Structure formats: structure tokens, C-alpha cells
TILO-187764 format. One record per residue (C-alpha): x, y, z negated. Coordinates in Angstrom, 2 decimals, always signed. Layout:
N
+---------+---------+---------+
|       X |       Y |       Z |
+---------+---------+---------+
|       X |       Y |       Z |
...
+---------+---------+---------+
% end
This chain:
493
+---------+---------+---------+
|       X |       Y |       Z |
+---------+---------+---------+
| +103.08 |  -13.71 |  -60.77 |
| +102.47 |  -12.73 |  -57.13 |
|  +99.17 |  -12.78 |  -55.27 |
|  +99.85 |  -16.13 |  -53.58 |
| +100.50 |  -17.91 |  -56.90 |
|  +97.38 |  -16.37 |  -58.41 |
|  +95.35 |  -17.43 |  -55.37 |
|  +96.58 |  -21.02 |  -55.75 |
|  +95.46 |  -20.95 |  -59.37 |
|  +92.14 |  -19.60 |  -58.14 |
|  +91.79 |  -22.59 |  -55.81 |
|  +92.41 |  -24.89 |  -58.76 |
|  +89.37 |  -23.36 |  -60.45 |
|  +87.26 |  -23.13 |  -57.29 |
|  +87.53 |  -26.77 |  -56.20 |
|  +85.89 |  -28.19 |  -59.31 |
|  +82.69 |  -30.08 |  -58.55 |
|  +80.57 |  -27.50 |  -60.38 |
|  +82.01 |  -24.49 |  -58.57 |
|  +81.85 |  -26.23 |  -55.19 |
|  +78.16 |  -26.79 |  -55.89 |
|  +77.59 |  -23.11 |  -56.65 |
|  +79.47 |  -22.12 |  -53.50 |
|  +77.36 |  -24.48 |  -51.38 |
|  +74.19 |  -23.13 |  -52.96 |
|  +75.31 |  -19.55 |  -52.28 |
|  +76.19 |  -20.02 |  -48.62 |
|  +73.03 |  -22.04 |  -47.96 |
|  +70.82 |  -19.44 |  -49.61 |
|  +72.76 |  -16.67 |  -47.84 |
|  +72.19 |  -18.26 |  -44.44 |
|  +68.51 |  -18.68 |  -45.30 |
|  +67.96 |  -15.03 |  -46.26 |
|  +70.17 |  -13.76 |  -43.45 |
|  +67.96 |  -15.50 |  -40.89 |
|  +64.72 |  -14.06 |  -42.28 |
|  +64.20 |  -10.53 |  -40.88 |
|  +64.09 |   -7.73 |  -43.44 |
|  +65.57 |   -9.76 |  -46.31 |
|  +69.21 |   -8.92 |  -46.89 |
|  +71.85 |   -9.89 |  -49.45 |
|  +71.21 |   -6.79 |  -51.58 |
|  +67.54 |   -7.70 |  -52.08 |
|  +68.33 |  -11.35 |  -52.79 |
|  +71.13 |  -10.70 |  -55.29 |
|  +68.88 |   -8.17 |  -57.06 |
|  +66.17 |  -10.82 |  -57.18 |
|  +68.56 |  -13.37 |  -58.70 |
|  +70.02 |  -11.07 |  -61.37 |
|  +67.48 |  -11.98 |  -64.08 |
|  +68.15 |  -15.70 |  -63.56 |
|  +71.93 |  -15.62 |  -63.17 |
|  +72.22 |  -13.80 |  -66.50 |
|  +72.04 |  -17.29 |  -68.03 |
|  +74.98 |  -18.60 |  -65.94 |
|  +78.70 |  -18.39 |  -66.59 |
|  +80.15 |  -15.28 |  -64.85 |
|  +82.45 |  -17.32 |  -62.59 |
|  +79.59 |  -19.55 |  -61.37 |
|  +77.33 |  -16.56 |  -60.73 |
|  +79.90 |  -14.62 |  -58.70 |
|  +80.93 |  -17.66 |  -56.67 |
|  +77.27 |  -18.01 |  -55.70 |
|  +76.93 |  -14.27 |  -54.98 |
|  +80.09 |  -14.29 |  -52.84 |
|  +78.83 |  -17.23 |  -50.80 |
|  +75.44 |  -15.57 |  -50.45 |
|  +77.01 |  -12.33 |  -49.22 |
|  +79.09 |  -14.11 |  -46.56 |
|  +76.22 |  -16.42 |  -45.62 |
|  +73.83 |  -13.54 |  -44.98 |
|  +76.19 |  -12.17 |  -42.33 |
|  +76.24 |  -15.57 |  -40.60 |
|  +72.47 |  -15.96 |  -40.74 |
|  +71.66 |  -12.51 |  -39.41 |
|  +73.32 |  -13.36 |  -36.08 |
|  +70.80 |  -16.19 |  -35.53 |
|  +67.89 |  -13.77 |  -35.92 |
|  +69.54 |  -11.25 |  -33.60 |
|  +70.22 |  -13.80 |  -30.86 |
|  +66.99 |  -15.81 |  -30.91 |
|  +64.49 |  -13.21 |  -32.10 |
|  +66.10 |   -9.94 |  -30.95 |
|  +65.55 |   -8.71 |  -34.52 |
|  +68.74 |   -8.02 |  -36.50 |
|  +68.58 |   -9.44 |  -40.02 |
|  +71.29 |   -6.96 |  -41.06 |
|  +72.30 |   -3.56 |  -39.67 |
|  +75.71 |   -4.99 |  -38.75 |
|  +74.02 |   -7.40 |  -36.30 |
|  +72.26 |   -4.73 |  -34.24 |
|  +74.89 |   -4.89 |  -31.50 |
|  +74.82 |   -8.69 |  -31.50 |
|  +71.15 |   -8.56 |  -30.51 |
|  +71.95 |   -6.68 |  -27.27 |
|  +74.03 |   -9.38 |  -25.59 |
|  +73.06 |  -12.37 |  -27.73 |
|  +69.36 |  -12.19 |  -26.97 |
|  +70.05 |  -11.77 |  -23.24 |
|  +72.21 |  -14.91 |  -23.37 |
|  +69.39 |  -16.77 |  -25.14 |
|  +66.85 |  -15.64 |  -22.52 |
|  +69.10 |  -16.96 |  -19.75 |
|  +69.38 |  -20.38 |  -21.43 |
|  +72.75 |  -19.76 |  -23.13 |
|  +71.52 |  -19.33 |  -26.69 |
|  +73.66 |  -22.22 |  -27.97 |
|  +77.02 |  -20.75 |  -26.80 |
|  +75.94 |  -17.37 |  -28.19 |
|  +75.26 |  -18.91 |  -31.60 |
|  +78.51 |  -20.87 |  -31.42 |
|  +80.74 |  -17.87 |  -30.63 |
|  +78.99 |  -15.88 |  -33.37 |
|  +79.56 |  -18.66 |  -35.94 |
|  +83.18 |  -19.36 |  -35.00 |
|  +83.95 |  -15.64 |  -34.75 |
|  +82.44 |  -15.12 |  -38.18 |
|  +84.61 |  -17.93 |  -39.55 |
|  +87.79 |  -16.52 |  -38.02 |
|  +87.05 |  -12.98 |  -39.19 |
|  +85.91 |  -14.08 |  -42.64 |
|  +89.05 |  -16.16 |  -43.18 |
|  +91.45 |  -13.45 |  -42.01 |
|  +89.48 |  -10.77 |  -43.89 |
|  +89.58 |  -12.76 |  -47.13 |
|  +93.33 |  -13.32 |  -46.65 |
|  +93.81 |   -9.56 |  -46.28 |
|  +91.66 |   -9.04 |  -49.38 |
|  +93.99 |  -11.40 |  -51.27 |
|  +97.09 |   -9.31 |  -50.60 |
|  +95.60 |   -5.82 |  -50.23 |
|  +93.44 |   -5.62 |  -53.37 |
|  +96.39 |   -6.07 |  -55.82 |
|  +98.23 |   -3.23 |  -54.05 |
|  +95.25 |   -0.91 |  -54.57 |
|  +95.10 |   -2.01 |  -58.21 |
|  +98.74 |   -0.98 |  -58.74 |
|  +97.95 |   +2.46 |  -57.36 |
|  +94.80 |   +2.74 |  -59.47 |
|  +96.73 |   +2.09 |  -62.69 |
|  +98.08 |   +5.65 |  -62.34 |
|  +94.52 |   +7.02 |  -62.52 |
|  +93.54 |   +9.12 |  -65.53 |
|  +90.11 |  +10.58 |  -66.44 |
|  +90.46 |  +13.39 |  -63.87 |
|  +91.28 |  +10.93 |  -61.08 |
|  +88.44 |   +8.60 |  -62.02 |
|  +85.97 |  +11.48 |  -62.09 |
|  +87.13 |  +12.56 |  -58.62 |
|  +86.78 |   +8.96 |  -57.45 |
|  +83.18 |   +8.91 |  -58.72 |
|  +82.49 |  +12.15 |  -56.84 |
|  +83.90 |  +10.54 |  -53.68 |
|  +81.58 |   +7.56 |  -54.20 |
|  +78.61 |   +9.90 |  -54.68 |
|  +79.29 |  +11.97 |  -51.57 |
|  +80.06 |   +9.05 |  -49.26 |
|  +76.97 |   +7.14 |  -50.37 |
|  +74.76 |  +10.21 |  -49.98 |
|  +76.16 |  +11.35 |  -46.66 |
|  +76.68 |   +8.03 |  -44.89 |
|  +73.92 |   +5.72 |  -46.14 |
|  +70.95 |   +7.92 |  -45.22 |
|  +69.55 |   +9.51 |  -42.07 |
|  +69.98 |  +13.01 |  -43.56 |
|  +72.45 |  +14.30 |  -46.13 |
|  +69.75 |  +15.98 |  -48.22 |
|  +67.83 |  +12.71 |  -48.49 |
|  +70.93 |  +10.89 |  -49.65 |
|  +71.68 |  +13.60 |  -52.23 |
|  +68.09 |  +13.51 |  -53.49 |
|  +68.29 |   +9.74 |  -53.95 |
|  +71.65 |  +10.13 |  -55.71 |
|  +70.30 |  +12.82 |  -58.07 |
|  +67.37 |  +10.56 |  -58.96 |
|  +69.78 |   +7.74 |  -59.82 |
|  +72.00 |  +10.00 |  -61.94 |
|  +68.91 |  +11.24 |  -63.83 |
|  +67.85 |   +7.66 |  -64.55 |
|  +71.38 |   +6.94 |  -65.79 |
|  +71.14 |   +9.75 |  -68.34 |
|  +68.13 |   +8.19 |  -70.10 |
|  +68.86 |   +7.03 |  -73.64 |
|  +71.17 |   +8.09 |  -76.45 |
|  +74.22 |  +10.18 |  -75.54 |
|  +77.22 |   +8.21 |  -76.82 |
|  +79.24 |  +11.34 |  -77.64 |
|  +76.68 |  +13.50 |  -79.46 |
|  +74.01 |  +10.98 |  -80.45 |
|  +71.33 |  +13.14 |  -78.82 |
|  +68.28 |  +11.42 |  -77.34 |
|  +67.77 |  +12.25 |  -73.66 |
|  +64.77 |  +11.78 |  -71.34 |
|  +63.05 |   +8.99 |  -73.31 |
|  +59.66 |  +10.82 |  -73.50 |
|  +58.80 |   +9.20 |  -76.83 |
|  +59.36 |   +5.57 |  -75.69 |
|  +61.59 |   +3.73 |  -78.15 |
|  +62.26 |   +1.05 |  -75.49 |
|  +64.28 |   +3.64 |  -73.53 |
|  +66.70 |   +4.51 |  -76.34 |
|  +69.26 |   +2.02 |  -74.99 |
|  +68.78 |   +3.29 |  -71.46 |
|  +67.10 |   +1.72 |  -68.45 |
|  +67.90 |   -1.91 |  -67.74 |
|  +69.90 |   -1.97 |  -64.49 |
|  +68.47 |   -5.36 |  -63.52 |
|  +64.88 |   -4.10 |  -63.76 |
|  +65.63 |   -1.05 |  -61.61 |
|  +67.59 |   -3.05 |  -59.03 |
|  +64.82 |   -5.65 |  -58.63 |
|  +62.16 |   -2.92 |  -58.54 |
|  +63.85 |   -0.74 |  -55.93 |
|  +64.94 |   -3.54 |  -53.63 |
|  +62.57 |   -6.50 |  -54.03 |
|  +59.26 |   -4.94 |  -55.13 |
|  +59.79 |   -1.82 |  -53.03 |
|  +60.44 |   -3.92 |  -49.92 |
|  +57.36 |   -6.09 |  -50.56 |
|  +55.10 |   -3.06 |  -50.94 |
|  +56.57 |   -1.52 |  -47.81 |
|  +55.96 |   -4.66 |  -45.74 |
|  +52.42 |   -4.95 |  -47.13 |
|  +51.68 |   -1.37 |  -46.06 |
|  +52.62 |   -2.02 |  -42.42 |
|  +50.11 |   -2.82 |  -39.69 |
|  +49.11 |   -6.42 |  -39.10 |
|  +52.22 |   -8.44 |  -38.39 |
|  +52.52 |   -9.54 |  -34.78 |
|  +53.49 |  -13.00 |  -33.64 |
|  +57.10 |  -12.93 |  -32.49 |
|  +58.69 |  -14.96 |  -29.73 |
|  +61.64 |  -17.12 |  -30.73 |
|  +63.93 |  -18.02 |  -27.85 |
|  +64.60 |  -21.75 |  -27.53 |
|  +68.12 |  -23.05 |  -28.12 |
|  +68.94 |  -24.87 |  -24.92 |
|  +71.98 |  -26.58 |  -23.50 |
|  +75.06 |  -27.94 |  -25.24 |
|  +76.01 |  -26.39 |  -28.56 |
|  +79.69 |  -26.50 |  -27.65 |
|  +81.27 |  -23.61 |  -25.83 |
|  +82.86 |  -24.21 |  -22.44 |
|  +86.56 |  -23.65 |  -21.84 |
|  +85.67 |  -20.35 |  -20.15 |
|  +83.63 |  -19.29 |  -23.19 |
|  +86.60 |  -19.99 |  -25.46 |
|  +88.92 |  -18.04 |  -23.19 |
|  +86.61 |  -15.02 |  -23.22 |
|  +85.95 |  -15.16 |  -26.96 |
|  +89.22 |  -15.62 |  -28.86 |
|  +90.67 |  -12.18 |  -28.15 |
|  +87.41 |  -10.38 |  -29.10 |
|  +87.38 |  -12.36 |  -32.36 |
|  +90.83 |  -11.03 |  -33.27 |
|  +90.15 |   -7.48 |  -32.08 |
|  +86.85 |   -7.41 |  -33.97 |
|  +88.59 |   -8.57 |  -37.15 |
|  +91.25 |   -5.87 |  -36.78 |
|  +88.52 |   -3.23 |  -36.49 |
|  +86.15 |   -4.52 |  -39.14 |
|  +88.37 |   -5.00 |  -42.19 |
|  +89.78 |   -1.45 |  -42.49 |
|  +86.35 |   +0.11 |  -41.92 |
|  +84.84 |   -2.11 |  -44.60 |
|  +87.57 |   -1.10 |  -47.05 |
|  +87.02 |   +2.63 |  -46.46 |
|  +84.40 |   +4.51 |  -48.52 |
|  +81.09 |   +4.25 |  -46.63 |
|  +82.86 |   +2.54 |  -43.73 |
|  +80.18 |   -0.14 |  -43.60 |
|  +79.56 |   -2.64 |  -40.81 |
|  +77.75 |   -0.45 |  -38.28 |
|  +80.69 |   +1.65 |  -37.04 |
|  +83.18 |   -1.21 |  -36.43 |
|  +80.56 |   -3.33 |  -34.62 |
|  +79.70 |   -0.45 |  -32.30 |
|  +83.39 |   +0.25 |  -31.70 |
|  +84.07 |   -3.42 |  -31.04 |
|  +81.31 |   -3.54 |  -28.43 |
|  +82.66 |   -0.37 |  -26.80 |
|  +86.22 |   -1.71 |  -26.64 |
|  +85.16 |   -5.11 |  -25.34 |
|  +83.17 |   -3.48 |  -22.56 |
|  +86.15 |   -1.29 |  -21.63 |
|  +88.63 |   -4.18 |  -21.72 |
|  +86.43 |   -6.74 |  -19.99 |
|  +87.19 |   -7.93 |  -16.47 |
|  +83.43 |   -8.28 |  -15.99 |
|  +81.91 |   -5.04 |  -17.33 |
|  +78.89 |   -5.56 |  -15.08 |
|  +77.78 |   -8.47 |  -17.31 |
|  +77.34 |   -6.22 |  -20.35 |
|  +73.67 |   -5.65 |  -20.97 |
|  +72.91 |   -8.93 |  -19.20 |
|  +74.48 |  -11.42 |  -21.63 |
|  +78.26 |  -10.99 |  -21.92 |
|  +79.73 |  -13.40 |  -24.48 |
|  +82.40 |  -10.85 |  -25.45 |
|  +79.60 |   -8.56 |  -26.65 |
|  +78.63 |  -11.22 |  -29.19 |
|  +82.09 |  -12.46 |  -30.21 |
|  +83.71 |   -9.09 |  -30.97 |
|  +80.91 |   -7.38 |  -32.94 |
|  +80.17 |  -10.50 |  -35.00 |
|  +83.83 |  -10.78 |  -35.97 |
|  +83.91 |   -7.06 |  -36.86 |
|  +80.75 |   -7.49 |  -38.94 |
|  +82.16 |  -10.32 |  -41.07 |
|  +85.61 |   -8.78 |  -41.45 |
|  +83.98 |   -5.59 |  -42.74 |
|  +82.18 |   -7.62 |  -45.41 |
|  +85.56 |   -8.82 |  -46.74 |
|  +86.84 |   -5.24 |  -46.58 |
|  +83.96 |   -3.98 |  -48.74 |
|  +85.21 |   -6.17 |  -51.60 |
|  +88.57 |   -4.34 |  -51.74 |
|  +87.33 |   -1.02 |  -53.20 |
|  +84.67 |   -2.84 |  -55.23 |
|  +87.05 |   -5.18 |  -57.06 |
|  +90.10 |   -2.91 |  -57.27 |
|  +88.48 |   +0.49 |  -57.93 |
|  +84.91 |   -0.28 |  -58.96 |
|  +83.79 |   +1.70 |  -55.91 |
|  +80.66 |   +0.34 |  -54.14 |
|  +80.58 |   +1.25 |  -50.44 |
|  +77.32 |   -0.49 |  -49.47 |
|  +73.96 |   -1.39 |  -50.95 |
|  +75.07 |   -4.98 |  -51.56 |
|  +78.28 |   -3.80 |  -53.23 |
|  +76.18 |   -1.59 |  -55.52 |
|  +74.06 |   -4.56 |  -56.58 |
|  +77.20 |   -6.65 |  -57.14 |
|  +78.42 |   -3.84 |  -59.41 |
|  +75.18 |   -4.20 |  -61.38 |
|  +75.90 |   -7.92 |  -61.66 |
|  +79.39 |   -7.26 |  -63.04 |
|  +78.00 |   -4.84 |  -65.61 |
|  +75.35 |   -7.36 |  -66.58 |
|  +78.23 |   -9.53 |  -67.83 |
|  +79.97 |   -6.62 |  -69.53 |
|  +82.63 |   -6.41 |  -66.80 |
|  +83.74 |   -3.21 |  -65.07 |
|  +85.40 |   -3.70 |  -61.66 |
|  +88.68 |   -1.81 |  -61.36 |
|  +92.33 |   -2.28 |  -62.30 |
|  +91.49 |   -3.74 |  -65.71 |
|  +89.30 |   -6.42 |  -64.10 |
|  +92.41 |   -8.06 |  -62.59 |
|  +94.16 |   -7.85 |  -65.99 |
|  +91.33 |   -8.90 |  -68.31 |
|  +89.42 |  -11.26 |  -66.00 |
|  +92.12 |  -12.39 |  -63.58 |
|  +91.00 |  -16.05 |  -63.43 |
|  +87.45 |  -14.99 |  -62.51 |
|  +88.64 |  -12.66 |  -59.72 |
|  +91.05 |  -15.15 |  -58.15 |
|  +88.59 |  -18.03 |  -58.42 |
|  +86.02 |  -15.83 |  -56.66 |
|  +88.46 |  -14.96 |  -53.86 |
|  +89.46 |  -18.62 |  -53.44 |
|  +85.80 |  -19.63 |  -53.31 |
|  +85.27 |  -17.21 |  -50.41 |
|  +87.72 |  -19.26 |  -48.31 |
|  +85.87 |  -22.45 |  -49.23 |
|  +82.44 |  -20.92 |  -48.62 |
|  +83.56 |  -19.64 |  -45.22 |
|  +84.46 |  -23.20 |  -44.17 |
|  +81.14 |  -24.50 |  -45.52 |
|  +79.29 |  -21.90 |  -43.45 |
|  +80.88 |  -23.11 |  -40.23 |
|  +79.67 |  -26.64 |  -40.96 |
|  +76.19 |  -25.43 |  -41.94 |
|  +75.64 |  -23.10 |  -38.99 |
|  +76.73 |  -25.17 |  -36.01 |
|  +75.06 |  -28.60 |  -36.48 |
|  +71.96 |  -27.36 |  -38.34 |
|  +70.98 |  -24.48 |  -36.07 |
|  +67.71 |  -26.21 |  -35.14 |
|  +66.68 |  -26.33 |  -38.80 |
|  +67.48 |  -22.65 |  -39.36 |
|  +65.44 |  -21.64 |  -36.31 |
|  +62.32 |  -23.19 |  -37.88 |
|  +62.61 |  -20.74 |  -40.78 |
|  +61.83 |  -17.90 |  -38.40 |
|  +58.26 |  -19.20 |  -38.21 |
|  +57.47 |  -18.64 |  -41.92 |
|  +54.57 |  -16.11 |  -42.12 |
|  +55.86 |  -12.88 |  -43.62 |
|  +52.85 |  -12.33 |  -45.94 |
|  +53.58 |  -15.68 |  -47.64 |
|  +57.29 |  -14.93 |  -47.79 |
|  +56.98 |  -11.50 |  -49.39 |
|  +54.15 |  -12.61 |  -51.66 |
|  +56.48 |  -15.27 |  -53.03 |
|  +59.24 |  -12.69 |  -53.54 |
|  +56.86 |  -10.47 |  -55.50 |
|  +55.83 |  -13.31 |  -57.82 |
|  +59.41 |  -14.47 |  -58.25 |
|  +60.70 |  -10.98 |  -59.10 |
|  +57.91 |  -10.43 |  -61.65 |
|  +58.58 |  -13.71 |  -63.44 |
|  +62.34 |  -13.16 |  -63.30 |
|  +62.23 |   -9.72 |  -64.92 |
|  +59.76 |  -10.82 |  -67.59 |
|  +61.98 |  -13.79 |  -68.50 |
|  +64.92 |  -11.52 |  -69.41 |
|  +63.42 |   -9.79 |  -72.47 |
|  +59.83 |  -11.09 |  -72.40 |
|  +58.74 |   -7.45 |  -72.39 |
|  +55.58 |   -6.05 |  -70.82 |
|  +57.29 |   -2.66 |  -70.89 |
|  +59.91 |   -4.05 |  -68.49 |
|  +57.09 |   -5.19 |  -66.17 |
|  +55.61 |   -1.68 |  -66.18 |
|  +59.02 |   -0.23 |  -65.44 |
|  +59.52 |   -2.82 |  -62.69 |
|  +56.41 |   -1.74 |  -60.80 |
|  +57.05 |   +1.98 |  -61.36 |
|  +60.49 |   +1.62 |  -59.81 |
|  +58.97 |   -0.65 |  -57.14 |
|  +56.51 |   +2.09 |  -56.20 |
|  +59.42 |   +4.53 |  -56.16 |
|  +61.31 |   +2.16 |  -53.86 |
|  +58.29 |   +1.93 |  -51.54 |
|  +57.98 |   +5.72 |  -51.33 |
|  +61.71 |   +6.04 |  -50.60 |
|  +61.37 |   +3.60 |  -47.69 |
|  +58.16 |   +5.22 |  -46.51 |
|  +59.80 |   +8.64 |  -46.25 |
|  +63.22 |   +7.34 |  -45.14 |
|  +65.18 |   +8.06 |  -48.32 |
|  +68.09 |   +5.60 |  -48.76 |
|  +67.86 |   +3.36 |  -51.82 |
|  +71.59 |   +2.60 |  -52.25 |
|  +72.62 |   +6.12 |  -53.45 |
|  +70.01 |   +5.86 |  -56.22 |
|  +71.54 |   +2.62 |  -57.52 |
|  +75.08 |   +4.03 |  -57.18 |
|  +74.06 |   +7.15 |  -59.12 |
|  +72.44 |   +5.05 |  -61.84 |
|  +75.57 |   +2.89 |  -62.27 |
|  +78.33 |   +5.44 |  -61.80 |
|  +76.57 |   +8.52 |  -63.24 |
|  +77.29 |   +7.64 |  -66.90 |
|  +80.89 |   +6.69 |  -66.02 |
|  +81.39 |   +9.99 |  -64.20 |
|  +80.03 |  +11.87 |  -67.23 |
|  +82.39 |  +10.02 |  -69.59 |
|  +85.46 |  +10.71 |  -67.46 |
|  +84.48 |  +14.35 |  -66.95 |
|  +84.27 |  +14.86 |  -70.70 |
|  +87.54 |  +13.04 |  -71.33 |
|  +89.39 |  +15.04 |  -68.69 |
|  +88.10 |  +18.35 |  -70.08 |
|  +88.87 |  +17.25 |  -73.63 |
|  +92.47 |  +16.42 |  -72.73 |
|  +92.89 |  +19.71 |  -70.82 |
|  +91.15 |  +21.68 |  -73.62 |
|  +88.37 |  +22.81 |  -71.32 |
|  +90.57 |  +23.78 |  -68.37 |
|  +88.68 |  +22.88 |  -65.18 |
|  +91.81 |  +23.30 |  -63.07 |
|  +92.86 |  +19.82 |  -64.24 |
|  +90.90 |  +18.41 |  -61.29 |
|  +92.94 |  +20.31 |  -58.70 |
|  +96.35 |  +20.31 |  -60.38 |
|  +96.50 |  +16.50 |  -60.36 |
|  +97.47 |  +15.49 |  -56.78 |
|  +95.39 |  +12.28 |  -56.61 |
|  +92.32 |  +14.05 |  -57.99 |
|  +92.75 |  +16.91 |  -55.52 |
|  +93.04 |  +14.53 |  -52.55 |
|  +89.91 |  +12.63 |  -53.61 |
|  +87.92 |  +15.85 |  -54.01 |
|  +89.05 |  +17.07 |  -50.57 |
|  +87.94 |  +13.72 |  -49.09 |
|  +84.61 |  +14.17 |  -50.87 |
|  +84.06 |  +17.54 |  -49.19 |
|  +85.01 |  +16.09 |  -45.80 |
|  +82.59 |  +13.16 |  -46.25 |
|  +79.80 |  +15.52 |  -47.25 |
|  +80.32 |  +17.85 |  -44.28 |
|  +81.13 |  +15.19 |  -41.67 |
|  +77.52 |  +14.22 |  -40.85 |
|  +76.57 |  +17.89 |  -40.46 |
|  +79.15 |  +18.44 |  -37.72 |
|  +79.07 |  +14.90 |  -36.31 |
|  +75.41 |  +14.78 |  -35.26 |
|  +75.44 |  +17.72 |  -32.80 |
|  +78.43 |  +16.21 |  -31.03 |
|  +76.80 |  +12.80 |  -30.66 |
|  +73.42 |  +14.16 |  -29.60 |
+---------+---------+---------+
% end
């Protein structure tokens, strides 16, 4: 059965009343959290993990997928009207979008961002449909040596690309790997790093750590800041519809941004930042009116927003086909999969094919829902920007505490939640990235298992990692990713 037939079967599952409801809930919640500064999809999905454990896997992932896409839509509203990017991928949008809003053209800026996001999201999801199965076919040839090398690539890219300094990323990664070693070693039965606590024999609960690092850590960090200032929200004036000239200047940037965003999202640690910056650079170079850039050029909103949303679709390719998280949100989604006993990778398409294809089909549906939600209801979303942050983060703290306690009804879990929350606060305070810690916690045990299997098959011969071509290529890429930031920074300074 080819990808198109499987996608059609996915649509049959996605258009049920129940799944349409979960998709609508996801995109609405995603838009909501995308608009609120400082609250991203990674934090929100982590916050929902304790609750969604009671849902069917398909329903939960349809909601998570809609939330992920919706957050990218919502962050553009914050960037344009508040000059405060809700997500790192919307930093460039704030440059031109906020200038358009200040000159009374906030409505066309929001419109080109929403339509560009729809175009890029639809094309990106279509590429995901046909590209992910190809990667799966290649991954079937992977053995223990190749999977270990793949884990090393994930470790190095996360450490090198997701932090301000390589050593900070590696420190965060090492902390995550250490947390992943807690419990009973499956091979030898030895107890490791439990410090006399019987509750740790089964290892640390991924949900507790994810909620602690992201939700509680963020709340403590916000609480430690100076008194929050009142921000100025630009009014949305004029007609919401774009003029014919706006359409003419936007459609090519939408397509160019999509072409840039998807491949970068699919690459390890490609992320959304690089393609949005490149899109802005290209649009400025190709524009017939380069003098407008910095003063409110619509191309500077259309291109980067399309690149941002296409990259989000690209991130799902390595996550679903290889089990390789390339962003903080992808790492939390990996936790969600493991919460249901699922391991993303080639076997996911074999063993849980209906879930995967229903999820992909729901992304198309959610993308259309987002266009309807974002254009007519922009006035309602703008009002959310006026919610006082102390009330908002106080509510998150209460919600995360109740959510974690409801999973096992364990006071030990609550203690662990606030210990990891304090750790998350300290990591933010001293600019250590949180994502490598989560990636190390999830992939560390898998890397250990594949390392042992590879050495067992080769009878202790370490050359197995360089005599297998795929493994060798992945290890070489790992070295390049680790050294790239060291040589890149002096050139960009």
C-alpha cells in the first residue's frame, strides 16, 4: 500500500466527530499558548502529559499535533502586535510585522502571516506524507551499531545547536543521561543511582521530569524576574483583507519560505531560526523595494512565517521515522510516545500505522481549522495579551502540581517535580539549554542498549562502529555538528 492510500485511510479515521473535536481543541489551545509570550508548545505539551495519559493514543496525538501547529500561528500575532516573539521562529516576523502594525497595517500583516502559515503547513505536511516513508525504508537497514551512531548524532546536534555554548549543551546532555541511568540495569540487574529510594528502582518518570523542567522551571524563572512592565499592544486597524498588491507581494515569499523551511526542519538541529533568517535575507535581496525593509515590508512577514511553519512539518520527519527529536517540542512529543509504550522509528509505521497516518491526516484538517480561527477571531486573540503574567504562571504552577499528583497519587513525585523544577530554573538562570537534558534522559538508555548489543554481536570489537558505512557517516556528521559552532562563531562575529 503506497503513501497516498495510507493517507486516505488516515483521513477516514481523522474525520470522525471525536477526532475532529480533539483537532479543534488542539489548534485552539495551540493558538492560545502561541499568543502568550514565553509559553511555547513544549511547555504546554509537558503540562498536558499527566492528563492525556488517560486518553486514547490517537486522540492525544491529534491534539498534540494541532497544538504544535497552532502555536506557530499564534506566535506571529504576538510578534506583530506586541513586538515580542512567542516562539524563536517568529523573531524575524517581529521586525517587519510590528512596523506594519505601528503604521496602521497590522491587519494585512496578520493576514499574510496566517495565509502563509496555511500554505506552508499544507505543503510541509504533504512533503511529510511522502518523505517520511522513504526515510523509514532506509532506516530498516539500521542495526545496533547504526542506531547507536544515530543516538550520538542526536546528542551532539542537540548539545551544539540548542544552546548558546557547546559546553553548556554538553553539560545539560550529561545531566539527562545520568538521570536516564537511574534504576535497575536491565542487563545485569544492578541497582544504579537510587540512593536508597525504592521509588527510583523503576527509573525516573519522564512525565514528572518534563513537567518539572519546562513548566515549573519556567514559572520559577518568571517569578524571579523584576516587576513585570505594562506592555503596549498595537491596535489592529483597517480591513482584515489584503489588497491585490499585498497578495502580489506575498505569494512568492510564501512558496520560497516553504522551500527553505521544510528541509531545515527535517535536518538534525535544523530548527526554525535558520530558515526564517535566510528567508528574510533572500526576500530583502529579491525585493524590488529593499528600502521598505526595516520599515514594514510585507515580504519580510510572509516569507519568514512560511519558513517557520514549514520547518515545523519538517521536524516531524526525523521524529516519526527515526525517533530523532530535533527540537525541544519534538523531545516532549517523544516523551508522549513513550508514555503510551510507543517508540518512534521504522517499527512505528509497521506496528502503529493507523495512528501515524491518522495523525498526519489530522494535521491537514487542523491547518485548515487554524486559518478559520486566526483570521476572523483576531480581535479575541488580541485580548489574551492583556492577561497579567503573575496570574497566568501561577495557574500553570497549580495545574502542573495537580496533574503530576494525579498520575500516581505520590508525594514522592511531587518532591521530584519541584526538585527538577528548581533544576530547570537554574538552567534558565545560567543559560543552560533544557532540551538536551530531556533528549539525554530519553535517548540515553536506548543508546546504552544499542551500544551493548553492537559490542555483543561484534564480540567486543569497537571497530564495528566505523566498518559499517551508515554508522561511520553518522559519526562523522556528529563530529562536524560538534565542531561547527566552534568555527562558526568567529566568522559571524
